[in-house]
C-alpha positions in Angstrom: 0.0 0.0 0.0 1.3 3.5 -1.0 0.4 6.5 1.2 0.6 10.0 -0.3 -0.2 13.5 0.7 -2.3 15.6 -1.7 -3.0 19.3 -1.4 -6.3 20.7 -2.8 -4.8 21.6 -6.1 -3.4 18.1 -6.5 -6.8 16.6 -5.9 -8.4 18.9 -8.4 -5.8 17.8 -11.0 -6.6 14.2 -10.3 -10.4 14.9 -10.7 -9.8 16.7 -13.9 -7.8 13.8 -15.2 -10.4 11.3 -14.2 -13.3 13.4 -15.7 -11.4 13.6 -19.0 -10.5 9.9 -19.4 -13.7 8.2 -18.1 -17.0 8.9 -16.4 -16.6 10.6 -13.0 -19.4 10.6 -10.5 -19.6 12.2 -7.1 -22.2 12.5 -4.3 -24.7 15.3 -3.8 -27.3 15.4 -1.0 -29.9 13.3 -2.6 -27.8 11.0 -4.8 -25.0 10.9 -7.3 -24.2 13.0 -10.3 -21.9 13.0 -13.3 -19.1 15.5 -12.8 -17.5 17.5 -15.6 -14.3 19.4 -15.5 -16.2 22.6 -15.1 -17.7 21.5 -11.7 -14.8 20.1 -9.9 -14.6 22.6 -7.0 -18.2 21.9 -5.9 -17.6 18.1 -5.6 -14.8 18.6 -3.1 -17.3 20.1 -0.6 -19.2 16.9 0.2 -21.8 17.0 3.0 -21.2 14.6 5.9 -22.7 11.1 5.8 -23.8 9.0 2.9 -26.1 10.5 0.2 -29.7 9.5 0.1 -29.3 7.2 -3.0 -27.2 4.1 -2.3 -24.0 3.2 -4.2 -25.6 -0.1 -5.4 -27.2 1.9 -8.3 -23.9 1.7 -10.1 -23.6 -2.1 -9.8 -27.2 -3.2 -9.9 -28.6 -1.1 -12.7 -32.3 0.0 -12.5 -33.5 -1.6 -14.8 -30.8 -3.8 -16.3 -31.1 -5.4 -19.7 -29.9 -9.0 -19.5 -30.4 -9.8 -23.2 -32.4 -8.7 -26.2 -34.3 -10.7 -28.8 -36.3 -10.3 -31.9 -40.0 -11.1 -31.6 -40.7 -10.7 -35.3 -41.9 -13.9 -36.9 -39.8 -14.9 -39.9 -36.6 -13.4 -38.6 -33.8 -15.9 -38.7 -32.8 -15.0 -35.1 -36.3 -14.7 -33.7 -36.5 -15.5 -30.0 -32.7 -16.1 -29.8 -31.2 -14.2 -26.8 -28.5 -11.7 -27.7 -26.2 -10.1 -25.1 -26.7 -6.3 -24.8 -24.6 -4.3 -27.1 -23.7 -1.6 -24.7 -21.0 -2.6 -22.3 -20.6 -0.5 -19.1 -18.2 2.4 -19.5 -15.1 2.8 -17.3 -15.9 5.2 -14.4 -14.6 6.6 -11.2 -16.8 7.0 -8.1 -15.4 9.8 -6.0 -16.3 10.7 -2.4 -17.7 7.2 -1.5 -18.1 6.9 2.2 -16.5 3.8 3.9 -20.0 2.4 4.7 -21.1 2.5 1.1 -17.7 1.1 -0.1 -18.2 -1.8 2.4 -21.6 -2.6 0.9 -19.9 -3.1 -2.5 -17.7 -5.8 -0.9 -20.7 -7.4 0.9 -22.8 -7.5 -2.2 -20.0 -9.1 -4.1 -20.4 -12.2 -2.0 -23.9 -13.3 -3.3 -23.1 -11.8 -6.7 -19.6 -13.3 -7.1 -20.8 -15.4 -10.1 -23.0 -12.8 -11.6 -21.4 -11.7 -14.9 -23.4 -8.4 -15.0 -22.4 -7.3 -11.5 -18.8 -8.4 -12.0 -18.5 -6.5 -15.3 -19.5 -3.3 -13.6 -17.1 -4.0 -10.8 -14.2 -4.5 -13.2 -14.9 -1.2 -14.9 -15.4 0.9 -11.8 -12.7 2.5 -9.6 -13.9 3.6 -6.1 -12.2 6.6 -4.4 -13.4 6.9 -0.9 -13.6 9.8 1.5 -13.3 9.0 5.2 -15.7 10.5 7.7 -14.1 13.1 10.0 -17.7 14.0 10.9 -20.5 11.6 11.4 -24.3 11.9 11.4 -26.6 11.1 14.3 -28.0 8.1 12.3 -24.6 6.6 11.4 -23.6 3.5 13.2 -21.0 1.8 11.0 -18.7 1.0 14.0 -21.5 -1.0 15.7 -21.7 -3.4 12.7 -18.0 -4.0 12.1 -17.1 -1.0 9.9 -15.2 2.2 10.5 -15.3 5.9 9.5 -11.8 5.2 8.1 -12.5 1.7 6.7 -10.8 0.7 3.5 -12.9 -2.3 2.5 -14.2 -2.1 -1.1 -12.0 0.9 -1.9 -9.2 1.5 -4.4 -8.1 4.8 -2.8 -9.1 6.3 0.5 -8.8 10.0 1.1 -8.7 11.5 4.6 -8.9 15.2 5.2 -6.0 16.4 7.4 -4.2 19.7 7.9 -5.7 21.5 4.9 -5.0 18.7 2.5 -5.6 15.0 2.0 -3.8 11.8 3.0 -4.4 9.3 0.1 -4.1 5.6 0.9 -3.6 3.8 -2.4 -5.0 0.3 -1.7 -5.2 -1.6 -5.0 -3.5 -1.8 -8.4 -6.6 -0.1 -9.9 -6.0 2.8 -7.5 -2.4 3.0 -8.5 -3.5 3.2 -12.1 -5.6 6.3 -11.3 -2.7 8.3 -10.0 -0.3 9.7 -12.6 3.5 9.5 -11.9 4.5 12.4 -9.7 1.0 12.9 -8.1 1.3 14.1 -4.5 4.3 13.5 -2.2 5.0 10.5 0.0 3.3 10.8 3.3 5.6 11.8 6.2 5.8 10.5 9.7 3.5 13.2 10.9 0.8 12.2 8.3 1.1 8.5 9.3 0.8 9.4 13.0 -2.2 11.6 12.2 -3.9 8.8 10.3 -3.3 6.3 13.1 -4.6 8.7 15.7 -7.8 9.3 13.8 -8.4 5.5 13.4 -7.6 4.8 17.0 -10.0 7.5 18.2 -12.8 6.3 15.8 -12.5 2.7 17.1 -12.2 3.7 20.8 -15.0 2.2 22.9 -16.4 -0.2 20.2 -14.7 -3.4 21.2 -18.0 -4.8 22.6 -19.9 -4.2 19.3 -17.4 -5.6 16.8 -18.6 -9.2 17.4 -22.2 -8.6 16.5 -22.1 -11.0 13.5 -20.7 -13.7 15.7 -23.4 -13.0 18.3 -26.2 -13.3 15.8 -24.6 -16.4 14.3 -24.5 -18.0 17.7 -28.2 -17.1 18.5 -30.7 -20.0 18.2 -32.7 -19.4 15.0 -36.0 -20.3 16.6 -35.4 -17.9 19.5 -35.2 -15.1 17.0 -37.9 -16.4 14.6 -40.5 -16.7 17.3 -39.6 -13.5 19.2 -42.5 -11.5 20.5 -41.1 -8.2 19.2 -42.1 -8.9 15.6 -45.7 -8.2 16.2 -45.1 -4.8 17.7 -42.4 -3.9 15.2 -44.6 -4.8 12.2 -47.8 -3.0 13.3 -46.6 0.6 12.3 -44.7 -0.6 9.2 -46.3 0.6 5.9 -44.4 -1.9 3.8 -43.5 1.1 1.6 -40.1 -0.4 0.7 -38.1 2.8 1.3 -35.8 1.0 3.7 -34.9 -1.7 1.1 -34.6 0.5 -1.9 -32.3 2.9 -0.1 -30.3 0.2 1.7 -27.0 -0.4 -0.1 -27.0 -4.1 0.8 -30.6 -5.0 -0.2 -30.4 -6.7 -3.6 -33.8 -8.4 -4.2 -34.8 -8.3 -7.8 -37.5 -9.5 -10.3 -37.1 -10.4 -13.9 -39.6 -9.7 -16.7 -39.7 -10.0 -20.5 -40.9 -7.0 -22.5 -41.8 -6.8 -26.1 -42.4 -3.5 -27.9 -42.9 -3.4 -31.6 -41.6 -6.9 -32.0 -38.4 -6.1 -30.3 -38.0 -7.8 -26.9 -35.7 -7.7 -23.9 -35.3 -9.4 -20.6 -34.8 -7.0 -17.8 -33.8 -7.3 -14.1 -35.0 -4.6 -11.8 -35.1 -3.8 -8.1 -37.8 -5.4 -6.0 -38.4 -5.5 -2.3 -39.1 -8.3 0.1 -41.4 -5.8 1.9 -43.9 -5.9 -1.0 -46.9 -8.3 -0.6 -46.5 -9.6 -4.1 -42.8 -10.3 -3.9 -43.3 -14.0 -2.7 -46.6 -14.6 -4.5 -46.4 -18.0 -6.3 -48.1 -18.8 -9.6 -50.3 -21.1 -7.7 -51.7 -18.3 -5.6 -49.9 -19.3 -2.5 -47.9 -16.6 -0.7 -45.5 -17.8 2.1 -45.1 -14.3 3.3 -48.6 -12.9 2.8 -48.8 -11.3 6.2 -46.9 -8.1 7.0 -45.3 -9.5 10.2 -43.6 -12.2 8.1 -42.2 -9.7 5.7 -40.8 -7.4 8.4 -39.3 -10.4 10.2 -37.7 -11.6 7.0 -36.0 -8.3 6.3 -34.3 -8.2 9.6 -33.6 -11.9 9.8 -31.9 -11.8 6.4 -29.6 -8.9 7.4 -28.8 -10.1 10.9 -29.0 -13.9 10.8 -29.3 -15.6 7.4 -26.6 -13.6 5.6 -24.3 -13.9 8.6 -24.7 -17.7 8.7 -24.0 -17.9 4.9 -21.2 -15.3 4.5 -19.9 -14.5 8.0 -20.8 -10.8 8.2 -23.9 -8.7 8.9 -25.7 -7.5 5.8 -25.8 -4.0 7.2 -23.1 -1.3 7.0 -24.6 1.2 9.4 -25.2 4.0 6.9 -28.4 5.0 8.6 -30.5 5.6 5.5 -33.3 3.3 6.6 -33.4 5.2 9.9 -33.5 8.7 8.3 -36.1 7.8 5.7 -38.5 5.5 7.5 -41.9 7.3 7.6 -42.8 5.5 10.9 -39.4 5.8 12.6 -38.4 2.1 12.7 -34.8 2.1 13.9 -32.7 -0.9 13.1 -30.3 -0.1 16.0 -33.2 -0.7 18.4 -34.1 -4.0 16.6 -30.5 -5.2 16.9 -30.5 -4.4 20.7 -33.8 -6.1 21.3 -32.9 -9.2 19.3 -29.6 -9.6 21.1 -31.5 -9.5 24.4 -33.9 -12.3 23.4 -33.5 -15.3 25.7 
């Protein structure tokens, strides 16, 4: 790993280079926008916390064309699937918070064999910005993350002393920086970075083993817990929590035909919607709201953990901020861990 110091002009030079050679995106309050060379100064002033829209939109397109086909009778290739002609462009995501970056790594576990997801991963470089400030709804440390975490990133930038400390973490990150960019970090920079990390992690030792705690919990204890009824009663099943969550990846697949040209698309869906588990027979194993609410939390805190060894939550706080009935996943975690 290479660690450099960049001043503000050095960072602007990097952004200008990235915007000229590939697509460059940065966060704004409500989401992400394409950045041109004319708007570089604005993107450096990023508000604290993760933006409203999750980073998964760059890896799980909405909607995503899996293949196309001709529906014209008489065509030699009628009904034969054809891969989409448009390949994802190379792009740089700038200003990604460590919680969002960690979600990229977590989603890569269930999507490790998905060629569409992996193609977007291969063509995307992720430049993170650590969180010197946090929001009241952020809780990344409680679920195993850190405001200075590097998981899922190619470069991590940390504001310090009027400039930035750049940790170059991967070969892809090295490829983003032209020769001569920045200067090697000095002992003072290294000490500053260590102090920030140590301070961020202070007092969190009792929360770092959450995934192990849920993995050790008896499934039936959690499944039959009394809290589900009270938790589900105010829930509207609006799906805001799942659509905004960076680690929710439920989808549906449909075929569309317009003017004898067809395509198969994959698009976001939500386990909170009543029709999500409706079978063709008419049977719905999660027809009641309490079952859908329970499944959402059990997947994040128990099922995913048992399969992949980590919680399917990065502590970004989006679901807390945007829930219209103020359901707080932090309280759910606390209550489930107290179940005997």
